[in-house]
N, C-alpha and C positions, 0 to 999 in steps of 0.2 A: 578520848578514844572509847572509854567505857560507855559514855552516853550514846556514841555513834553505834556501838555494838548492840546495846539494848534497843535502839531505834530499829536496827536491821532485823533483830529477832522478832520484835513486835510486828513489823511490817510483814515478815514471812508468815508469822502465825495468823495474822489477819487474812493474808492471801489464801492460806490453806483452808481456813474456816470458811471464807467466802466461796472457795472452789467446792468445798464439801456441800455447802448449802445450795450452790447453783450448778447442779449437774447439767451436762449438755447431752441431749439425745441426738443420735446420728440418723442419716438416711437409712442405714442398715436396721436400726431399731424400728423405724416406721415400716420398712419393707417386711420385717418379721411380723409386726403387728398386722399388716395387711394380708399376710398369708392365712390369717384366721377368718377372712371374709368369705362369704359363700361362693364367690366366683373362683376362689382358690381351693376351698375344701371339697367341692363337689367331685372333683376328679379322683379323689382318694376313697370314695364311697362305692361299695359293691352291693349288688342285689337290693337296690333302692326300691322305692314304692312302685307299685304296679299301675300302669296306665292302660286299661283294657281297650282293645279295638274289637267291638262286638260283631259277630257273624250270625248267620241263621242258626236257629236251634240253641241259642244261648252259648254257642262256642265263642271263644275269643282268643286273640293272640296279643302278646305284649313283648316288649324288648327289655332286657336287663343287661347289666354290665358286670363282668368278673375280671378283676385285674386289668381294667381298661379295655377288655375285649367284649364287644356286644354280642349277645345271644338272643334268639327269638324262640318263644315257646308258644305252642298251640294247646289250649285247654278245652277239653270236652267234659262238661259237667255230668252228662248222662253216663258216659263210660268211666268217669272219675279218673281221667288221664291228663297228664301234662307231658307233652312231647316236644323235644327239640326239633326245630324246623328251620329250613332256609326259604320257605315259600314266601314269607313276608318280610324278610330281613331288610332292615333299613327303610321299610315302607311306612306309609301312613294311610289311614282310611280316607277315601275320597270324600269331599264335602257333600253332604246331602242338601245343602242350602241352595235354594233357587233365588234368582233375583239379585239385587244389589245389596250393598252394606246397610243402607237405610230403608230396607223393605222388610216386612213381616210376612213370612211364608205361611200358607194355610196348612192344616194338618195333613191333607191329602197331597201336598206338594205341587198342586196344579196352578195355584194362584198366589199372588203377593199383593200387599197393600203398601202404598207409598204416598207421601205428601208432595203436592205441587201447588204453590201459591195459596197455602193455608187450607187447601181442600184435599180430599182423599180420592185416590184413584186405585182401581184394581188392575193388575197386570196378569194377563194370561201367560204363564211361563213358557208354554210351547211356541206360541206365536209372537210374544212380546207386545201384543196389542193392549193398549190402555183404554179403560172405560172410566169416566168420571162418576164418582159416587155422591159427592156433595158439591154445592154451588155457592153457598152463602158464607163460606169461610173468608175472613178478612184478617188483616194484620192485627195482632193481639187478640183476635177472637177466631182462632183457627181450629181445625179439627185434629185431635190426637197429638197436638203439639207438646213437645217434651221440654218443659222448663220448670225446674224447682228452684230457680234462682241460683243456687250453688252448683247445680248440675243441669246441663242442657245439651240437647243434640238434635239432629235433623231426622232421627228415626221416629216413626209414629208409635204412640202408646195405645195398644188395643189388645183385645182378647178374641181370638177366633172361636166360633162354636165348634164342637167336636165334629159336626157333619160338614164343615167347611163352607157353609152357606151364608152365615151371618157373622158380624163382628160387634162386640160391645166396645164402645169408646166414649168420647165426650167432645164437646166444643169448649175449649179453655178460654175463659174471659179474663184477660189481664189488662183490659183497656184503661182501667182506673188504678192499676198498680203503678208504683213509682219506679223510676229507672235507676240503675247503677251505672257508673261511668268509669272507664279506665282509658289511659292513653299510652300508645306505644312510645318507645324511645328510639329515635333514628335521626339520620341527617335529613333536614327539612322538616316540614310541618308534621307533627305527630298525628296518628290516626286515632280518632275517637271510637271507642267500643262502648256501645250502650245496649242494655237489655233489661228486661223487667226483673226486679229483685226487691220484693216487699220486705219490710223490716218489722220486728216486734213492735206492736202498738199502732201500726198503720191502720187507718180507718178502712182502707180498701186493700184486700189481698186477692190473689187469683181464685177464681171459682171454676167449677166444671159442670157444664150442662150435659147430663148423661143421655146417651142415645144408643140405639141398636140400629145397625144398617144392614138391610137385606142386600147382599152382594150380587146374587144371581139376577134379581129383578130390582135394580137400584132404587132404594127407598129408605128414607131416614125416619125412624120411629122415635119420637122424643118421649122420655119418661115424664109422667104427669106429677112431678115433684119440683120444688124450687131447686135452683143450682146448689150443688154441694160445695163446701169449702175444699180447697186443694189440700187434702189431707188423706192419710192412709194409716194402717195399723202397724206396719213393720218398722218404718223409720220416717225420716222427714222428706219423703218423696212418694209419689203414687206409682212409681215403677221400680222400687228398690229390689224386687225379686227378678228384675229383668223383663217384666211384662206388666200389663195393667193389673195392679194389685187389688185384692179383696173382691175378686170376681169368680163365680163358679157357675158354669153352664149346666143346664139339663141336656142330656145326650142328644135329644131330637131338636134342640135349639128353640123350643117353645117358651122356655123360661130362663131367666138368669138371676141368680142370687148375688147380692152385693152388700157392702157395708157403707154407711154414711158416717163419717167421723167429724166430730165437732172441732172447731178451730183450736181449742185448748186440749184436745185429745182425751177429754174426760167422758165423753158420751159416744156410744156406738149404737147405731140403729141397723138391725138386720132386716133387709128388705128383699122381696122377690118381685121381679117385673115380668109381666106378660109381654113377650117380644113382638107380638102382633099388634097389640093395642097401646102399649106403653103404660098400661095401668100398673100401679105399684102397690103391693100389699105390705103393710107393716107387720112383722112377725113378732119381734121383741126388741128390747134395748137394754143396754147395760151402762151404768154410770159409776165412775170411780172417783176417788178424792184427788188422786194425783194425775196419772196418765195411763191409758189402756194400751196394752201390747198384745199382739196375737201370737207371739212366739219369739224365739231367738234364732235368727238366720232363715226362718221360713214362716209362712203364714199357716197356722194350724187349724183353721176352721174349714169345714166341708159341708156342702149341701148334698143331701142324698134323696133326690126326688122319688126314686123307686119305692122307698119305704116311708117317704114323707117325714124324714128326720134330718137333724143337723148335728154334726160334730162341732162342738164349740170349745174354745179355749178361754180360760179365765184364771185370774189370780185372786179370786174372791176369798179363798181361805188362806191367803198369804203365800201360796205356792202356785206356779203355773201348771194347771191341770186341764184335763179333757172332760167334757160333759156331753151327755146325749139329750138333745131337745126334740120335742114334737114340733115339726114344721107347720102343722095345722093350727095348733093352739098357742104355740110360742112358750110352752111350759117345759120345765126340766123333767125329763123322765128318770135320769139317774146320773150321779157323778161316776165317771169311768175310772179315772186314776186319782189316787189320794195318798197323802203322806208328806213328810218333810223332805221333798225332793222336787225337781222341776222338769217338766216335759219341755224340751227345746225345739225339736223338729218332728212333725208327723210326716212319715215317709210313704206310708201305704195304707189304704183303707180297703179291706176285703169285705165287700157287702154280702157276698154269698155265705161266707163262714162267720160273718159279723165279728171280724178281728181287726184290730189296729196294730200297726207296726211303727215304732217311734224311737227317737233318741232322747235320753233323759240323763240329767246330771244329779249327783248327790245321793242316789239311793244306796249305793254300795259304800262300804267303809273306805276311809282314806280321802284323797283329794276330791273335793266336791266339784271340781271343774272337769273331771274325767267323764266323758260321755259313753254310755253303753246303749246297745240296741235291744229293745224289748218288744214283746207282743202282749196284747190283752184283749179280752172279749169286750164287746159293746156294753155288756152288763157289769164290767169291772172285775170279772172273775178270770182266773187262770193267768195272772200276770207272770211272765216268764222272761228271764234275762237270757237273750240269745248269744251274748258275747261276755261270758263270765270272767275272762282273763283280766287281771289288773291292768289299768292303763286307759288311755283315751282311744276310743274306737271310731274310726272313720269308715263309714259304710257306703257302698255303692251297689244298688240293685241291678240285676240283669234286666235286659229288655222285657222278658216275660214276667219278671218279678218273682220267679220261682227260686232264684239263687241270689246270693249277695257276696261281694268281695269285702272282706273285713281286714283293715290295716290297723293294728293297735300298737301303741308305744307310750313312752313317758318322756319327759324332757331330757332325761339322762339314760334312757333305754331305747335303742333303735327299734324300728318297725319290724313286726312280723306280719306277713300278709298271707291270708288263707282264703279259700273259697268254701262257703257254707251253703247248705240248703236253707230254705226259709224257716225250717224248724230249728235252725241253729247248729245242726249236726255237721261236722267237718266232712267235706268232700275230698279236698286235696290241699296240701300246703303249697304255697306259691313261692314266696321269697322270705328270707330272713336277712335283713339289712346287716352288712358286715362293715364295720368301721375300723378294722384292725390296721389297715394300711394308713388310715387317717391318724389313728392313735400313735402309730410309729413315728409320725412327724412331730409329735409333741402335743398334739391336740388333746383337750379333755372337755367333757360335758359340763354344763353349769350344774350347780347343786340346788335341787328344790328345797325350799324351806317353808316352815309354818311358824308364825308369830301371832301375837295378839294385836288387835287394832287399838286405837287410842282409848277406847272405852275399857280396855283391860280384860274384856270378856270374849269378844268376837274373834274367831280364828280367821286369819287372813294368810294368803299364800304368795309365794314369789320364787324368784331364781336369783342365785348369787354367782357371779363370774369372778374368779380370782386368777391372778397371774399364774401361768404354768410353772414358772420358777419363782418361788417365794423365799424371802429372807426371814428366817425365824425370829430375828431380832428387830424387825422393822414393823412399824404401823403404817398402814396405807391410807391415802386419801380415798374417799368413797364418792362415786358418781351414781346418782339416782336417775335412771331413765323412766320417764313418766308419760302415760297417756291415760288420763283419769276417766274418760268416757263422758257422760254416763251411758252411752250406747255400746261401749266396749270396755277394753281394759288394756293395761300395760303389757301383759304377757302375750295376749292374742291367743293363738292356738297352743294347747298344752300337749300337742303331739311332739315327737322327737324332731329336732332340726339341728343339723351340724353347726349352722351359723345363724344367729339371730341379729341381723343388722351388724353393727360394729361393736356390740357389747363386749365380746371376748377380745377383739382387737384393741379396744380402749384399755381393758384390763392388762394386756401385755405391755402397755406403756408405763405401768406402775400404779394402777388403781385397782380397787375392788368396785365392781359395778353391780348394783342391785336393781331388780325389776320387781316391784311390789304391787300386787293386785289388791288395792285398798277397798274399803266399803264403797257401795254404790255400783258395783258391777252387776249387770243384768242377769247373769247366769245362776243366781241363787234365789233367795226368797224375795218376795215383793217388798217387805220391810227393809231388807238389806239394800235392795236397789234404790229405794226411796230415801235413803239416809241423807242425800244431798239435794233432794227435791226442793226447789225454791231458794236454794243457796248454792249454785254451782261453783261459786268462788272458793268454796271449801276445798274442792279439787283433790280430795283424799289426803291433803297435806298433813293433817294431824296423824293420820295412819302411817304415812311415809316416815315422819319423824320418830314415831313410837317404834316402828319396825327397825330403823337404822340403829337406834339406841339399844334395842334388844339384840340385834345381830352383832353389835360391837362386843358383847360378852363372849361370843363364840369365835368371831373372826377378828384379825388384827386391824380393825377399822379405827382411824383417827377421826373422832367425831368433831374435832375442831377444823377439819378440812373436808367439808361436804359440798359437792357440786350437784347440779341438777340440769337436765335438758329434756326437751320434748318438742314435738312438731304439732301444729294445729291446736287441738285441745291440750296437748302437752306443752305447746308454747304458751298458751293461756296460763296453765298451771305453773310453769317455770317462773314467769314474771310475778305471779301471785306469791310464789314461795320466796322470791328475793325481796319483795316489798312487805309481806306480812310476817315473815319469819327471818328477818335480816341477820339475826345473831346466830342462826343455825345454818342457813344456806349461804355459802360464801361466794360461789361462782355459778352463774347460770347462763345457759344458751337457749333463748326463746325463739323458735322458728315458726313463722306463719301463724301466730296466735290470734284467736278470736277474743281479744282483750276486753272488749265491751260488747256484750251480746245484743245490745241495741243496734250495733253495727254489723250484725251477722244475720243471715236469712231468717225470716219470720218463723218458719215451722220448727226449727231446732230449739230455739230459745223458748218459744211458747209451749212446746211439748214438755221439755225437761225442767223448765223454770216457772211456767205459768204465764198467763197474760200479764202485760205490763201493769195494768191497773191492780193486779193482785200480787205482784212480786216486786221486790226492791232491786231493780237492775242497777240503779245508781250505786248502791252499796257494794256491788260485786265488780264494778268496773276497775280494771287495773290502774288506769291513769290516775285515779283518785288516791292511790297509795304510793305513787312513784317517789314522793319526797322521802320515803323511809329507806331508800336504797343505801346500803353500806358496802356491799361487795362489788364484784366485777360482773357486769351484765353485758351480754351480747344480744342484740335484737336483730332478727333476720326476716326478710319478706321478699316475695316476688311481686314486682310492681304491676304485673298483669294477672294477679291472682283473682280468678272469677269465682272461687269458692269462698275464701275468707278475704274480703277486699283489704288491700294494704293500709287503708285508713285506720284499721284497728291498731296496727303497730305505730302509725304516725301519731295517733292520739297519745300513746305512751312516750314517744320521742319528744313531743311538745311539752308534756308534763315534766319530764326529766330535765329538759332545758330550762323550764320555768323555775324548777327547784335547784338549779345550778349543780346538777349531778353529772358526773362523768360516766360515760358508757360507750359501748362500741356498737356500730351499726354496719350490717352487711345487706346490701340490696342487690337484687337481680332484676335489672331494668325490664327485660322482656320475658320473664319466667312466670309461670302460673303457680298453683299451690305447691306442687313439687318443683324441683329445680332442674329437672331434665338433664341436659348435658352438663350443667353446672353442679350436679350432685356430688361428684368426686371432689370438686373444689370445696364445697361446703363441708364435706366430711373432714378434709384436711384442715380447714379453718377450725373446726370443732376440736380436733385432736390438739392443734397448736394452742388453742385457748385454755384447755384444761391442763395441758403440760406446763404452760407458762404460769398460769395464775393459781392452779390448785396443787400441782406437783412442785412448783417453784424451780422448774428446769428450763433450759433453752431448747426449743424445737429446731429441727433442721430447717434451713431457710427454703421456703417455697417447694417443699417436697411434692413431686408429681405422682398422684395415685396411678397405679398400673391398670386398674380395672374399673368397671361400672358398679355402682352400689346395688347389691341384691337385697332389696328391702321389701 
């Protein structure tokens, strides 16, 4: 009897212990977590950001919401008034766009350009009449064709002259570029998708033969230079800004200035073409050791033919700054901006007053990612901060550029939106975002943090998301959301946002979620950005580890339970974390990762890593380290991903199988880089995976997300 008693007590104790260690989450737990997603928090926010609908005389109207009731205001900057109105209630401005979706409208709105059978046509908007402009375009050697490998569309890439009489464009030669292949999943024979997609190290990549086309009297004028590499200064595409990049017209259409970028992005040639003859004049060039950039989010150089000058952007003194050049001699006249801060976007050039207006980061004390709006003379004098309030300032100029709307905020401080004159003086307050109704639901903002990078010296910044209801006696597993760039970063915008993906939602399930902006972010110094040049596999991971360890001294983080996840570049970083630091990162979810950059489009890798002959791509490939896996890894990819081809993930799958490693795989047979309609499913699988393997709990079975992901 005594033995039976002790056996019963022992069994009960074991059951209680097991139950304590194996918590079960319910559908209500997931439903509460989902309430923190953007599609659920937005309805509780009042007086949110202003979206202006501009009228004549720089007047504008906008809609705002108070306690769920929409109001419309009319703003008159001349009278300095903001008036409640019903004239525009619920309305939107009519589209001024003429022509179809894949047409480019002229500045005067009377003509548009479109592609048919690899050639360009001009359409008269009033009559719809088409006139053919080119005749020798053929497959893979068409005019204005849009294909960067990872991004492609049927819209033409070109830049209209200001007088609407000419266009600057190119004939894209990809006849010798190799193809990429994807196949659909369906009943019956799959459909083969093939398009030109050069890879790092390919002998032949796409080139562009530059031309100007007279639209009024159809004629193609070829530039008398060899074809340029398919490269530009802003990112890994020649239309990243939404139009033909690195082009600046003279007002009368007689000249066009442009940049020619080398394949490895180390050399920039500033050139000016005569649009009547095609003669090209070399003005100057700049060569850098790593890769040249023209700005962050905008191309910051300008050609000023009236004064025969050039506004040039360079990081030659380790910071992104503006310089004034003589367009005749190609010599520097003076440096315009200077200091340990970075110009990100040049918004306005006033040639009459010789004043520049721009966004810059890091000049003011505090978070170096907060952007402010400044003005400065061409001579570098009279630098003035037009938006002195602390925070990240998002600026929108009025049509006349006499006024600007300024919305400023911090990740944990909601937006205040005002209207200012171009001198920075306040004209009228517009809206102050009110989140009191949202706060009443239990919501809270993330906490901005600053820690040291792996080197122990460099300040890095991030956000921490903690559960709204915390147990003071408990340590929490940590999830690291990562997007290492190097063309961007994990945090993205440092403006206020009530929901940043599912970070807070995950925290509500019993985690602390961290988002750390490691070294190699482009919004700081050149040396900071270049810390991972030539070794992208570093992925800021040493910084992530250092940050989590430092944060564990302040937050109840269990550093023995660290998870990590990311998409695209973040997928690459996640797998690298699980393979290279297997004793630190225990659970990872790698979505759509570019695991071997020899299998990703040529321009991105060759820009940020260098040419194949000059960089060790093999040493950075994730599949070569798959044998080191110790924790739980989920790999995810869309099989119709035309950005990061799925073979990147399949290389890792094969390596894991060869190494006899267990892992999880989720594929979306007909999805592209994002998962579209399957995104809620992927989010649920992500929650389940962390709950099960990092929290050690049982998730609700097949919970159905109620909304679409606002990411």
